[in-house]
One Martini backbone bead per residue (centre of mass of N, CA, C, O) as a GRO file, in nm:
protein
  261
    1MET     BB    1   3.530   1.504  -0.769
    2SER     BB    2   3.456   1.736  -0.568
    3GLU     BB    3   3.416   2.074  -0.551
    4ILE     BB    4   3.572   2.114  -0.286
    5ASP     BB    5   3.825   1.959  -0.376
    6ARG     BB    6   3.887   2.138  -0.618
    7LEU     BB    7   3.926   2.397  -0.459
    8ARG     BB    8   4.159   2.295  -0.281
    9GLU     BB    9   4.356   2.241  -0.516
   10ILE     BB   10   4.370   2.526  -0.627
   11VAL     BB   11   4.476   2.662  -0.368
   12ALA     BB   12   4.730   2.489  -0.343
   13LYS     BB   13   4.849   2.584  -0.615
   14LEU     BB   14   4.861   2.888  -0.548
   15ARG     BB   15   5.059   2.821  -0.285
   16ALA     BB   16   5.272   2.722  -0.445
   17PRO     BB   17   5.587   2.777  -0.563
   18ASP     BB   18   5.441   2.776  -0.874
   19GLY     BB   19   5.241   2.989  -0.823
   20CYS     BB   20   5.105   3.264  -0.678
   21PRO     BB   21   5.254   3.533  -0.545
   22TRP     BB   22   5.017   3.656  -0.388
   23ASP     BB   23   4.914   3.400  -0.241
   24ARG     BB   24   5.188   3.331  -0.098
   25GLU     BB   25   5.192   3.609   0.079
   26GLN     BB   26   4.972   3.524   0.251
   27THR     BB   27   4.793   3.574   0.559
   28HIS     BB   28   4.589   3.581   0.813
   29ALA     BB   29   4.622   3.891   0.852
   30SER     BB   30   4.596   3.990   0.547
   31LEU     BB   31   4.287   3.851   0.530
   32ARG     BB   32   4.101   3.984   0.736
   33SER     BB   33   3.955   4.211   0.569
   34SER     BB   34   3.843   4.021   0.350
   35LEU     BB   35   3.657   3.856   0.529
   36ILE     BB   36   3.476   4.092   0.613
   37GLU     BB   37   3.397   4.190   0.332
   38GLU     BB   38   3.261   3.926   0.235
   39ALA     BB   39   3.044   3.916   0.451
   40TYR     BB   40   2.906   4.185   0.367
   41GLU     BB   41   2.842   4.094   0.073
   42VAL     BB   42   2.649   3.877   0.157
   43CYS     BB   43   2.448   4.065   0.301
   44GLU     BB   44   2.376   4.234   0.051
   45ALA     BB   45   2.255   3.999  -0.114
   46ILE     BB   46   2.032   3.940   0.087
   47ASP     BB   47   1.896   4.219   0.082
   48ASN     BB   48   1.854   4.198  -0.248
   49LYS     BB   49   1.752   3.915  -0.334
   50ASP     BB   50   2.023   3.778  -0.485
   51ASP     BB   51   2.111   3.472  -0.583
   52ALA     BB   52   2.354   3.505  -0.771
   53HIS     BB   53   2.513   3.688  -0.578
   54LEU     BB   54   2.508   3.502  -0.333
   55ARG     BB   55   2.661   3.269  -0.458
   56GLU     BB   56   2.918   3.428  -0.516
   57GLU     BB   57   2.976   3.536  -0.223
   58LEU     BB   58   2.992   3.259  -0.088
   59GLY     BB   59   3.238   3.175  -0.249
   60ASP     BB   60   3.427   3.397  -0.144
   61LEU     BB   61   3.401   3.308   0.152
   62LEU     BB   62   3.499   3.017   0.115
   63LEU     BB   63   3.780   3.091   0.016
   64GLN     BB   64   3.878   3.200   0.286
   65VAL     BB   65   3.864   2.931   0.439
   66VAL     BB   66   4.051   2.769   0.250
   67MET     BB   67   4.297   2.949   0.282
   68HIS     BB   68   4.335   2.916   0.587
   69ALA     BB   69   4.360   2.610   0.580
   70GLN     BB   70   4.606   2.593   0.393
   71MET     BB   71   4.805   2.754   0.566
   72ALA     BB   72   4.788   2.564   0.813
   73SER     BB   73   4.875   2.297   0.663
   74GLU     BB   74   5.174   2.390   0.588
   75THR     BB   75   5.230   2.378   0.928
   76VAL     BB   76   5.071   2.151   1.073
   77ARG     BB   77   4.796   2.242   1.236
   78PHE     BB   78   4.557   2.244   1.012
   79ASP     BB   79   4.254   2.156   0.830
   80PHE     BB   80   3.965   2.132   0.663
   81ASP     BB   81   3.867   1.865   0.790
   82GLU     BB   82   3.890   1.963   1.083
   83ILE     BB   83   3.690   2.190   1.060
   84ALA     BB   84   3.444   2.019   0.970
   85ARG     BB   85   3.448   1.816   1.207
   86GLU     BB   86   3.418   2.017   1.441
   87ILE     BB   87   3.142   2.143   1.354
   88ALA     BB   88   2.984   1.880   1.336
   89ASP     BB   89   3.022   1.789   1.630
   90LYS     BB   90   2.902   2.043   1.758
   91LEU     BB   91   2.615   2.021   1.642
   92VAL     BB   92   2.547   1.751   1.772
   93ARG     BB   93   2.615   1.827   2.072
   94ARG     BB   94   2.411   2.099   2.065
   95HIS     BB   95   2.163   1.881   1.954
   96PRO     BB   96   1.998   1.669   2.151
   97HIS     BB   97   1.700   1.729   2.035
   98VAL     BB   98   1.791   1.577   1.757
   99PHE     BB   99   2.037   1.349   1.831
  100GLY     BB  100   1.851   1.283   2.076
  101GLU     BB  101   1.620   1.275   2.360
  102ASN     BB  102   1.607   1.570   2.396
  103LYS     BB  103   1.330   1.787   2.450
  104LEU     BB  104   1.203   2.092   2.305
  105ALA     BB  105   0.975   2.358   2.275
  106ASP     BB  106   1.181   2.600   2.191
  107SER     BB  107   1.414   2.839   2.099
  108ALA     BB  108   1.476   2.938   2.387
  109ALA     BB  109   1.564   2.659   2.493
  110VAL     BB  110   1.788   2.615   2.290
  111LEU     BB  111   1.968   2.859   2.369
  112LYS     BB  112   2.008   2.781   2.663
  113GLN     BB  113   2.138   2.506   2.607
  114TRP     BB  114   2.373   2.603   2.437
  115ASP     BB  115   2.512   2.767   2.662
  116GLU     BB  116   2.548   2.533   2.862
  117ILE     BB  117   2.720   2.353   2.680
  118LYS     BB  118   2.943   2.555   2.614
  119ARG     BB  119   3.041   2.596   2.908
  120ALA     BB  120   3.099   2.296   2.968
  121GLU     BB  121   3.315   2.251   2.748
  122LYS     BB  122   3.509   2.483   2.882
  123GLY     BB  123   3.502   2.458   3.202
  124LYS     BB  124   3.309   2.747   3.277
  125GLN     BB  125   3.056   2.777   3.479
  126SER     BB  126   3.159   3.053   3.638
  127GLU     BB  127   3.155   3.213   3.400
  128SER     BB  128   3.063   3.452   3.224
  129ILE     BB  129   2.812   3.489   2.978
  130LEU     BB  130   3.005   3.733   2.834
  131ALA     BB  131   3.305   3.632   2.777
  132ASN     BB  132   3.266   3.523   2.449
  133ILE     BB  133   3.230   3.810   2.334
  134SER     BB  134   3.329   3.983   2.081
  135HIS     BB  135   3.515   4.288   2.028
  136ALA     BB  136   3.511   4.280   1.694
  137MET     BB  137   3.242   4.363   1.673
  138PRO     BB  138   3.008   4.544   1.592
  139ALA     BB  139   2.855   4.749   1.809
  140LEU     BB  140   2.557   4.674   1.761
  141MET     BB  141   2.593   4.365   1.767
  142ARG     BB  142   2.718   4.347   2.050
  143ALA     BB  143   2.491   4.474   2.210
  144GLU     BB  144   2.274   4.269   2.124
  145LYS     BB  145   2.417   4.014   2.229
  146VAL     BB  146   2.432   4.094   2.524
  147GLN     BB  147   2.126   4.130   2.566
  148LYS     BB  148   2.041   3.842   2.485
  149ARG     BB  149   2.207   3.689   2.696
  150VAL     BB  150   2.073   3.816   2.955
  151ALA     BB  151   1.777   3.745   2.878
  152ARG     BB  152   1.805   3.430   2.921
  153VAL     BB  153   1.830   3.503   3.255
  154GLY     BB  154   1.607   3.757   3.300
  155PHE     BB  155   1.770   4.026   3.202
  156ASP     BB  156   1.490   4.225   3.138
  157TRP     BB  157   1.251   4.375   2.994
  158THR     BB  158   0.905   4.356   3.004
  159ASP     BB  159   0.869   4.603   2.793
  160LEU     BB  160   0.859   4.859   2.566
  161HIS     BB  161   0.787   5.095   2.759
  162SER     BB  162   1.035   5.065   2.943
  163VAL     BB  163   1.243   5.138   2.725
  164VAL     BB  164   1.136   5.416   2.652
  165GLU     BB  165   1.185   5.536   2.933
  166LYS     BB  166   1.492   5.498   2.919
  167ILE     BB  167   1.537   5.682   2.677
  168ARG     BB  168   1.429   5.938   2.807
  169GLU     BB  169   1.639   5.942   3.032
  170GLU     BB  170   1.888   5.961   2.842
  171VAL     BB  171   1.809   6.227   2.703
  172LEU     BB  172   1.816   6.401   2.958
  173GLU     BB  173   2.119   6.347   3.014
  174VAL     BB  174   2.221   6.471   2.755
  175GLU     BB  175   2.103   6.755   2.794
  176ALA     BB  176   2.255   6.814   3.058
  177GLU     BB  177   2.547   6.796   2.932
  178ILE     BB  178   2.509   7.020   2.730
  179ARG     BB  179   2.459   7.245   2.939
  180ARG     BB  180   2.740   7.183   3.092
  181ASN     BB  181   2.971   7.117   2.886
  182GLU     BB  182   3.037   6.789   2.912
  183HIS     BB  183   3.207   6.602   2.704
  184ALA     BB  184   3.276   6.330   2.844
  185LYS     BB  185   2.987   6.280   2.956
  186LEU     BB  186   2.840   6.293   2.687
  187GLU     BB  187   2.970   6.048   2.563
  188GLU     BB  188   2.852   5.844   2.766
  189GLU     BB  189   2.546   5.914   2.727
  190LEU     BB  190   2.535   5.844   2.425
  191GLY     BB  191   2.600   5.548   2.467
  192ASP     BB  192   2.353   5.485   2.643
  193LEU     BB  193   2.144   5.561   2.428
  194LEU     BB  194   2.224   5.354   2.216
  195PHE     BB  195   2.183   5.105   2.395
  196ALA     BB  196   1.877   5.157   2.441
  197VAL     BB  197   1.792   5.142   2.141
  198VAL     BB  198   1.881   4.853   2.099
  199ASN     BB  199   1.684   4.738   2.306
  200LEU     BB  200   1.429   4.815   2.148
  201THR     BB  201   1.481   4.657   1.887
  202ARG     BB  202   1.505   4.382   2.023
  203LYS     BB  203   1.229   4.378   2.175
  204ALA     BB  204   1.084   4.419   1.879
  205LYS     BB  205   1.235   4.216   1.680
  206PHE     BB  206   1.492   4.363   1.573
  207ASP     BB  207   1.766   4.477   1.371
  208ALA     BB  208   1.982   4.726   1.421
  209GLU     BB  209   2.163   4.708   1.172
  210LEU     BB  210   1.930   4.705   0.961
  211LEU     BB  211   1.788   4.966   1.044
  212LEU     BB  212   2.026   5.162   1.005
  213ASN     BB  213   2.078   5.092   0.710
  214ALA     BB  214   1.797   5.172   0.605
  215ALA     BB  215   1.810   5.468   0.702
  216THR     BB  216   2.061   5.541   0.537
  217ASN     BB  217   1.945   5.477   0.260
  218LYS     BB  218   1.713   5.681   0.276
  219PHE     BB  219   1.890   5.930   0.305
  220VAL     BB  220   2.052   5.901   0.045
  221GLU     BB  221   1.812   5.913  -0.153
  222ARG     BB  222   1.709   6.195  -0.063
  223PHE     BB  223   1.972   6.355  -0.110
  224GLN     BB  224   1.989   6.292  -0.415
  225LYS     BB  225   1.724   6.437  -0.479
  226LEU     BB  226   1.814   6.710  -0.376
  227GLU     BB  227   2.049   6.745  -0.573
  228ALA     BB  228   1.873   6.736  -0.828
  229VAL     BB  229   1.706   6.988  -0.768
  230VAL     BB  230   1.943   7.187  -0.743
  231ASN     BB  231   2.064   7.137  -1.027
  232LYS     BB  232   1.809   7.243  -1.182
  233ARG     BB  233   1.884   7.541  -1.051
  234ALA     BB  234   2.191   7.592  -1.098
  235LYS     BB  235   2.307   7.465  -0.828
  236LYS     BB  236   2.445   7.422  -0.506
  237VAL     BB  237   2.412   7.301  -0.201
  238GLY     BB  238   2.617   7.512  -0.058
  239GLU     BB  239   2.435   7.776  -0.161
  240LEU     BB  240   2.225   7.698   0.041
  241SER     BB  241   2.023   7.715   0.284
  242LEU     BB  242   1.888   7.539   0.535
  243THR     BB  243   1.598   7.624   0.481
  244GLU     BB  244   1.594   7.544   0.181
  245LEU     BB  245   1.671   7.248   0.221
  246ASP     BB  246   1.432   7.174   0.407
  247GLY     BB  247   1.213   7.233   0.198
  248ILE     BB  248   1.298   7.017  -0.006
  249TRP     BB  249   1.290   6.777   0.185
  250ASP     BB  250   0.984   6.798   0.245
  251GLU     BB  251   0.890   6.757  -0.047
  252ILE     BB  252   1.006   6.472  -0.078
  253LYS     BB  253   0.851   6.338   0.155
  254ASN     BB  254   0.566   6.405   0.050
  255ALA     BB  255   0.594   6.255  -0.222
  256GLU     BB  256   0.639   5.977  -0.095
  257ARG     BB  257   0.369   5.958   0.058
  258GLN     BB  258   0.186   5.978  -0.194
  259CYS     BB  259   0.295   5.716  -0.327
  260GLN     BB  260   0.210   5.524  -0.087
  261THR     BB  261  -0.111   5.610  -0.120
   0.00000   0.00000   0.00000
């Protein structure tokens, strides 16, 4: 028995009438949040470059797929083999440059071909190229995916400087709405500014989600150092003025720069 077959048997046993009460109670909807959580934990293991943790988290993610397949098979909708067969067929069909005679020069051509094949499969050649981008994706990821999709058909900035100019334009519009005290319009302009910044990270060939996460991690580490400094002074962060806190913050940043040099 292969290990995947062993896993499928274990999950089937857990879902059986004499199996685990918790597992039997689960539905596709009840496991939705777990699926998302496991995917993020896989990403964390990748970021940490921890192979043992990555192997474990990929197993947890695989369990989610097997659970959903088992639940569907119990009502004779589909099963794990159908899932595997469908994705295998799709990979072969969408890679004619590998499994057929069609040769492509680079990854950009591959992505363009992928989209064309995908739209042809769905019989919606006239449908918007943005129609099948999920609204359930995190906002930064969705913005980046939309921008990449339209860039494939030539709707893109010519260079980084053009995007920076757009960001400057959006900042000015944000400032204008702050002066006008127009809260609803400010909300819209802040969204436009975020979208423009995502465009800059994409155009520079970075991942906006990873960049923001890294920046957040850096902030957390510095703030925890600030807390440690304040605690050594037998005080609490809330007892210091913003000027005092800024002074400590600058000291921490300068110390980090000295360590880097």
